[in-house]
Structure formats: structure tokens, C-alpha cells
N, C-alpha and C positions, 0 to 999 in steps of 0.2 A: 774231813773227816774232823769233827772240832776232839779236841784234847784241853785237857787243865786240869783243876785242883778243885775238889770241893773239900770244907772243914765242915768235920758233925761234932755237933754236940748235943750233950742234953738238952731236949727242950724244956725243960722246968728247970732246971737252975745253971744253965749255961756252961756247964764243967766240959772242956774240951775232952773228947773221944779220942778221933782218930784224926787224918789227912785221907783222902780218897783221890788218888794220879788216874785219870782215867781218857780214856780214848774212844770213839763210838762213833759207829756210819751205817747209814741203807748198804744191802747188799743182795745180792741175787736171791739171799732165802728171807729176806726182811730185812733184819736190824740184827748188829752185833754192838755189845760194850763190855769191855775189857777194862778192869782198874787193881790196882795196887794199893792195900791200904798200911798205913805207918800211924806210929803213936806221933803225939806231938813235937815227941825227941828226934822222931825219924826211924823207930825200930819197925820193922815188918811185920805186921799182925794177920795178915790174911787177903784175900783175894775176893773177886764176882767176875765170875764168867757168864755171860747171858746172851743166847739168841734166840730173836722173834720170828716166826713166819709172817708173810704178808698180811698176816688178818688178826695180826699182836699175840699170838699165843705161842708159850713159851715151849721151842724146840729142844732147846738144850739152857741146862742151868746148871752152873759147878760154883760150888762158895767153900771159901775155908777161912777157919775162923780158930787160934788157940788148938790147934792141929787137928782140929774135927773137920768133918768134908760131908760136904753134900751136895749130891748128885738128882736134878730131877728134871720131868719132863711134862707135857700135856697126854697124857696118856689113863684113859677111862676117868675121865678128872684129872686131877695132877697124881703123880707118882715120884716117889723120891728114895732115895737112900741114904743114911746117914752113919757114917764111920767112924769109930770113936778115935780118939788120939793113939791109941796101940797100933789100930790098922786090922785087930784080931776078932772084931767083931761088928758086923755091919746092921741095922734095922732097915726094914721096905716100910713106907708108908704109901697109903693112897686116900683120898677125900675127893669128893665130888665136888670141885671147887673149880674155880676159873683161871687163876693162876697164882704167882708166887710173889711173896711182899716180904721186908724186911727193911734194916736200917740204910742201904744203897738207894741212893737216886735213881737207881737204872730201874728199879722197881716202879718208881711215880711213870715214869716214860711210858714203861710196861703196860701197867693200867692204863693211863690214858690213848694209847694206840690199839688197848685193847676194845675200849668201848666205845671210840670216836664220835665222840658227842658234839651236836652240834650246839653251838652259843645261843643262851636264849634265858633272858631274865626271869621268864616264868615257866621255863620246862622244867618236868618233876624231875626228881633223882632219881638215877639209875643206881640199883643194888647190884654188888658183887661180893664173891665167897671168893676169900683169899686163904693160901697157907702161907704164916708166917714163920720166919728161920729168925728167932732171938737171939741177941749176941749174950754171954762170950759163946755159948758151946752148940749154936745153930740148934737150939729146942725147937720144933715143931709147935705149931698152935693156928686152929681154924678161927680167922676172924669174919666178922662182915661189916662192909661198910658200903656205903652211898656216895655216888659221885655224879655233880652237877657243873657245870659251865656258863656261870650265869653272866661271864665276860669277857671278848676277845678284844683286844686292842692293835695296831701297828702303832710303831716308832719309826721317827728317821733316825740311820745313826749314819757315820763313814763308811758304813759297808752296805749300805743302802736298806729296804725299811726290813725291821723288826716288829713279827708276829708275836704277842705274848696272849697266851691262855689262862686266866684265874679259875681253877677250879676250886668247888667246896668241898671238903669232903667230912662226912660225917662216920665217925664209931656207931655202930648200931648198937652195941652192949652198954655204951654211957653217954653216947647222945654228945659226948663231945665233937666240936668243929673246929676246922683248920682248914686255912688257905695255902694253895699249891701254885706259883706261877710258871709257867715253861714256854719256855719258845723252842719251837722245833723239838731238839732230841738233847735239850741243857734243861736242867731245872733251876730257874733264876733264883727261886727263894721258897724254901717250906721250914716246916717247926723240925728244928737241929739240922738243919741241911745252909751254907751258907756258900755259895760260887765264888771261889776266894782268885781264879784265875782261868783265864779261859785263850786256848793262843789262836784259835779259828773260828768262824762262827758257826753256829748251830745249823745242822743240816735240816732241809726240808723235805717233807712228806708230801706225796701226793696224795 
């Protein structure tokens, strides 16, 4: 069961945003990720709880940020309920999308599990539609991305071989590209994300 800490920062000017203290593991239903977010000073700011099924679809999502809350799941596309800080008003949304995304590294793992790409430098990119919940109020917006897996490498470590997938992700509305490095169910590096501490090795998926 990997557990550790990510640091989240603005990918453009590198302003520190938060620390995400996480643990995750494969389970009977698929995979679960839970985390607690804090400011750089250590104050609690939110949480993430994401469960995937065996195919990588979101069985259950619960996000908290700035007293806002989102609960969602894969249902007729993806469906969610967003509740305001007072708890008196809730709005429901539904989009014919494949999955959710946001600032948490959990979503990068989830998308990689859903797509299950084969490594190939020449394979075409796979298009995916996502609902992104943006900080600080978890406002939903629909985004389109393309993912490809041009490279997979295995590195020797003290805990045995570590397989690292290098994904190329393109935002289809702007054409902006970036690279995401994933080992098992841990993000090693991505824009705005740095793995600062990992107590146990990543889990491997069948």
C-alpha cells in the first residue's frame, strides 16, 4: 500500500499550492486512493477519495475543498453533485464523458488505468473527454485531451525492478503538451506535481 506526500505547485510560476498526503492500493473492486491536502504551512484545505473499478472507471469520487464538496461516479457518462459551503444548495451535473480529472495526482493514475495504453513510439494518441473540477471551489468544466504512451522503461532499484511509463498528454483546446511519468499507482513527475516522499514502493497492476 503506497503512502507518501506530493507537493503541488503552479505549473507556470511554481508557486507552492499544497501538500497532498496520500495512500492508495488495489482492492477487490479495483483501486482506491485517499488523501488529505494541507497548505505549505500545514493547515487542512481539503481531501480526495477516489475508487475505481477493475476497468478503471470511477465507482465513487468525493472531493472537499474550501468547504465545497463534490460526489460523483460513472453513471450515464459521469454524474456528480456539487454542494456549496453552507450545505443548503446542491447542483447536479451529468456529461457524456469518460472520467473525472483535477489537480490531484490520483486522476492521472485513474486515466492511465482507464486507457490501458500499450507502449509504442508510433501509436496514435487516444482521445478522452473528462470533467475537471477546478480549485478552489471545485467548479466543473468539460475538457478534451489526448494520451499516448511512447515509452516504457524498467529501472533497477533496491526494492527490485521499477517500471516507469512516460505518457504524452495534449490539451486539445490549446494544443499544449506535457509529459507524465507513472510507476504503478504513483505519479513520479508531472506538471505541477512533485513526489516528495514515498514510504513504500508503488503497487503493480495485473
